[in-house]
C-alpha positions as CSV (number, residue, x, y, z in Angstrom):
1,M,-9.9,0.3,12.8
2,F,-10.7,-3.0,11.4
3,G,-8.2,-4.9,9.4
4,I,-10.5,-4.5,6.3
5,E,-10.9,-0.7,6.9
6,R,-7.0,-0.4,7.0
7,L,-6.6,-1.9,3.3
8,Q,-9.4,-0.1,1.9
9,A,-7.2,3.0,3.4
10,I,-3.9,2.1,2.2
11,R,-5.8,1.3,-1.5
12,E,-7.3,5.0,-1.4
13,L,-3.9,6.5,-0.3
14,I,-2.3,4.3,-3.2
15,K,-4.4,5.3,-5.7
16,E,-3.8,8.4,-4.8
17,K,-0.3,9.0,-4.1
18,K,1.4,6.2,-6.7
19,T,3.8,5.2,-3.9
20,V,3.3,5.3,-0.8
21,E,6.9,3.9,2.4
22,V,5.8,2.0,5.1
23,T,6.7,4.1,8.0
24,Y,4.1,6.9,6.0
25,L,1.5,4.6,6.4
26,S,2.3,3.1,9.8
27,K,2.0,6.8,11.3
28,E,-1.6,7.6,8.9
29,L,-3.1,4.7,10.1
30,N,-2.0,4.9,13.3
31,V,-0.2,0.8,13.4
32,S,2.8,-0.6,13.5
33,E,5.4,-0.7,10.2
34,V,4.8,-5.1,11.1
35,T,1.1,-4.8,9.9
36,I,1.1,-2.7,7.6
37,R,4.2,-5.2,6.0
38,R,1.5,-7.7,6.2
39,D,-1.2,-5.5,4.9
40,L,1.0,-5.4,1.9
41,D,1.3,-8.4,1.3
42,K,-1.6,-9.2,0.4
43,L,-1.8,-6.1,-1.6
44,E,0.7,-7.7,-3.8
45,K,-1.2,-10.9,-3.7
46,E,-3.8,-9.1,-5.2
47,G,-1.8,-7.7,-8.1
48,L,-2.6,-4.1,-6.5
49,V,1.0,-3.2,-5.3
50,A,5.0,-3.9,-6.1
51,K,6.0,-4.0,-2.7
52,T,9.7,-1.8,-2.8
53,Y,12.2,-1.3,0.1
54,G,10.5,0.8,2.6
55,G,7.4,0.8,0.6
56,A,5.3,0.3,-1.9
57,I,4.1,1.4,-5.8
58,L,0.5,1.3,-7.4
59,I,0.4,-0.7,-10.7
60,E,-1.7,0.2,-13.3
61,D,-3.2,-1.7,-16.3
62,G,-0.2,-4.7,-14.9
63,V,2.5,-1.9,-15.3
64,I,4.1,-1.0,-11.8
65,G,4.2,3.0,-11.9
66,T,2.8,4.2,-15.6
67,E,2.1,8.2,-15.5
68,R,-1.7,8.8,-17.3
């Protein structure tokens, strides 16, 4: 899986689940936890997620973890 495909897969998973853990993403996408952390760094810079200890939370409408 290429980096762009992996980032898209992470985007889809976090939009569906609202929160994700690094270990879950690592196993699901068959890459190292270090790779997932780097990917989450990129998504955090995009403003899509807020990194947490061990994972990330979806940012919706500029607010972390809102319920709809």
